[in-house]
KEZAVEX-746136 format. One record per atom (N, C-alpha, C): residue in three letters; x, y, z. Coordinates in steps of 0.05 Angstrom, whole numbers, padded with zeros to 5 digits, always signed. Atoms other than C-alpha are relative to their C-alpha. Layout:
alaXYZ;...
***
This chain:
met+00017-00024+00000;met+00000+00000+00000;met+00018+00025+00000;ala-00016-00024+00002;ala+00027+00068-00019;ala-00004+00018+00024;glu+00001-00018-00022;glu+00045+00117+00035;glu+00010+00028-00010;leu-00009-00027+00006;leu+00049+00193+00027;leu+00024+00005+00017;val-00026-00005-00014;val+00121+00211+00046;val+00005+00030+00004;his-00007-00029+00000;his+00127+00285+00029;his-00016+00015-00020;glu+00012-00018+00019;glu+00088+00341-00002;glu+00019+00023-00004;his-00021-00020+00006;his+00135+00389-00037;his-00013+00028-00001;ser+00010-00027+00001;ser+00127+00464-00031;ser+00001+00012-00028;thr-00002-00009+00028;thr+00146+00474-00104;thr-00026-00008-00014;arg+00023+00005+00017;arg+00086+00480-00150;arg+00010+00000-00029;ile-00007+00002+00029;ile+00092+00460-00223;ile-00022+00014-00015;lys+00019-00015+00017;lys+00060+00509-00271;lys+00005-00005-00029;thr-00003+00006+00028;thr+00048+00491-00343;thr-00004+00025-00017;pro+00004-00023+00017;pro+00048+00539-00402;pro-00030+00007-00004;thr+00029-00006+00003;thr-00028+00532-00405;thr-00013+00010+00025;gly+00010-00012-00024;gly-00035+00557-00334;gly-00009-00020+00022;ala+00006+00020-00020;ala-00048+00491-00298;ala+00021-00001+00022;thr-00019+00001-00023;thr-00016+00484-00229;thr-00002-00028+00013;tyr-00001+00027-00012;tyr+00005+00417-00199;tyr+00015+00001+00027;val-00014+00005-00025;val+00024+00397-00128;val+00016-00025-00003;ala-00017+00024+00002;ala+00082+00348-00125;ala+00001-00014+00027;arg-00002+00016-00024;arg+00081+00292-00074;arg+00017-00025-00005;thr-00015+00025+00001;thr+00128+00234-00060;thr-00015-00021+00015;tyr+00012+00024-00012;tyr+00098+00166-00046;tyr+00020-00023+00000;ala-00017+00024-00001;ala+00130+00100-00028;ala-00016-00024+00008;asp+00011+00025-00010;asp+00113+00028-00019;asp+00022-00020+00004;gln-00020+00019-00007;gln+00151-00030+00011;gln+00000-00023-00020;gln-00003+00022+00019;gln+00178-00083-00037;gln+00003-00026+00016;arg-00002+00026-00013;arg+00182-00157-00023;arg+00026-00005+00014;asp-00026+00003-00013;asp+00255-00152-00006;asp+00005+00018+00024;gly-00002-00018-00023;gly+00241-00100+00048;gly+00008+00028-00006;thr-00007-00027+00008;thr+00267-00040+00010;thr-00025+00016-00007;trp+00022-00018+00006;trp+00223+00020-00006;trp+00004+00013-00027;arg+00000-00012+00026;arg+00206+00043-00076;arg-00014+00027+00002;gly+00012-00027-00001;gly+00193+00118-00083;gly-00005+00011-00028;trp+00008-00012+00026;trp+00158+00156-00139;trp-00013+00027+00006;leu+00013-00026-00002;leu+00127+00224-00151;leu-00027+00000-00014;glu+00026-00004+00012;glu+00056+00242-00164;glu-00005+00030-00002;phe+00007-00028+00004;phe+00031+00309-00191;phe-00030+00002-00002;ile+00029-00002-00003;ile-00039+00328-00171;ile-00008+00028-00010;pro+00008-00026+00010;pro-00073+00383-00211;pro-00018+00014+00020;met+00015-00016-00020;met-00100+00438-00165;met-00028+00007-00011;gln+00026-00007+00011;gln-00158+00452-00213;gln-00016-00025-00006;gly+00014+00025+00006;gly-00178+00379-00217;gly+00010-00013-00026;gly-00009+00014+00024;gly-00163+00327-00269;gly+00017-00024+00007;ala-00016+00024-00004;ala-00118+00267-00278;ala+00026+00005+00015;val-00025+00000-00015;val-00061+00254-00230;val+00022-00012-00018;leu-00023+00011+00015;leu+00007+00244-00265;leu+00020-00012+00019;ala-00019+00014-00017;ala+00057+00195-00236;ala+00024-00009-00015;thr-00025+00010+00012;thr+00129+00177-00250;thr+00001-00030+00006;glu-00007+00027-00008;glu+00156+00107-00248;glu+00019+00002+00024;arg-00018-00001-00023;arg+00206+00089-00194;arg+00021+00022-00004;glu-00020-00021+00000;glu+00250+00148-00177;glu+00023-00006+00019;thr-00021+00007-00019;thr+00289+00118-00119;thr-00008-00027+00013;thr+00003+00023-00017;thr+00298+00054-00079;thr+00017+00005+00025;gln-00014-00006-00025;gln+00318+00063-00005;gln-00005-00023+00019;pro+00003+00022-00019;pro+00328+00015+00053;pro-00023+00003+00020;thr+00021-00005-00020;thr+00276+00048+00098;thr-00019+00022-00011;leu+00018-00022+00007;leu+00215+00093+00092;leu+00011+00027+00007;asp-00013-00026-00009;asp+00252+00147+00131;asp+00020+00009-00021;met-00020-00008+00020;met+00306+00146+00078;met-00013+00011-00026;val+00015-00011+00023;val+00254+00157+00023;val-00007+00029+00007;gly+00006-00027-00009;gly+00232+00218+00063;gly+00024+00019-00001;tyr-00025-00015+00001;tyr+00304+00242+00069;tyr+00006+00007-00029;trp-00005-00004+00028;trp+00313+00234-00006;trp-00019+00021-00011;ala+00020-00018+00010;ala+00248+00270-00021;ala+00005+00029+00010;ser-00004-00026-00012;ser+00265+00328+00025;ser+00022+00016-00014;gly-00022-00013+00013;gly+00327+00343-00016;gly-00004+00006-00030;leu+00005-00004+00028;leu+00294+00347-00084;leu-00003+00030-00007;glu+00001-00028+00009;glu+00305+00414-00119;glu-00022+00004-00021;pro+00021-00005+00020;pro+00253+00448-00163;pro+00006-00010-00028;val-00007+00009+00027;val+00291+00430-00227;val-00004-00030-00002;tyr+00005+00029+00000;tyr+00287+00356-00208;tyr-00030-00005-00003;leu+00029+00004+00001;leu+00212+00362-00197;leu-00011+00007-00028;glu+00009-00007+00027;glu+00204+00397-00264;glu+00006-00023-00020;gly-00007+00023+00017;gly+00241+00339-00299;gly-00018-00024+00005;ala+00017+00022-00007;ala+00200+00288-00261;ala-00029+00005-00011;phe+00026-00006+00012;phe+00136+00324-00283;phe+00000-00007-00030;glu-00002+00006+00028;glu+00159+00318-00355;glu-00001-00030-00005;arg+00000+00030+00002;arg+00172+00243-00345;arg-00028-00010+00005;ala+00027+00009-00007;ala+00103+00234-00313;ala-00019+00007-00022;his+00017-00008+00022;his+00070+00273-00369;his+00004-00018-00024;ala-00005+00018+00022;ala+00104+00230-00421;ala-00012-00028+00004;ile+00012+00026-00006;ile+00082+00166-00386;ile-00030+00001-00004;ser+00029-00003+00003;ser+00010+00191-00384;ser-00007+00002-00030;ala+00006-00003+00029;ala+00012+00211-00458;ala+00003-00027-00014;lys-00005+00026+00012;lys+00040+00142-00476;lys-00024-00019+00005;arg+00022+00017-00008;arg-00016+00107-00438;arg-00026+00007-00013;thr+00026-00009+00012;thr-00072+00149-00468;thr+00002+00003-00030;gly-00004-00002+00029;gly-00042+00149-00538;gly+00002+00028-00010;gly-00001-00028+00008;gly-00033+00224-00538;gly+00027+00010+00004;
***
C-alpha cells in the first residue's frame, strides 16, 4: 500500500496555466526495501500524473530524506517524465 512521504512546496505550472502539487509516495517491496515515486496532482482537478520508480531506499525514513532534498529543477524533470508516461498510456 502506498504511503504519502512528502508534499513538496514547489508548485509546477504549465504553459497553459495549470498548477500541480508534487508529492512523493513510497511502498515496501518484497525484499524489504522501499520504492519511491512522484505524483503530480492538478490543483484545478483532473488526472493525476505519476512517475515510475525514482528511488529505492532501505527504509521509509530514507525515502523521506531523499524527497526532502529534491530541488525544483528535479521536480520539473519528473513532471515531464510523468506527463510522457501519461501521454503514452492514453495514446496522446
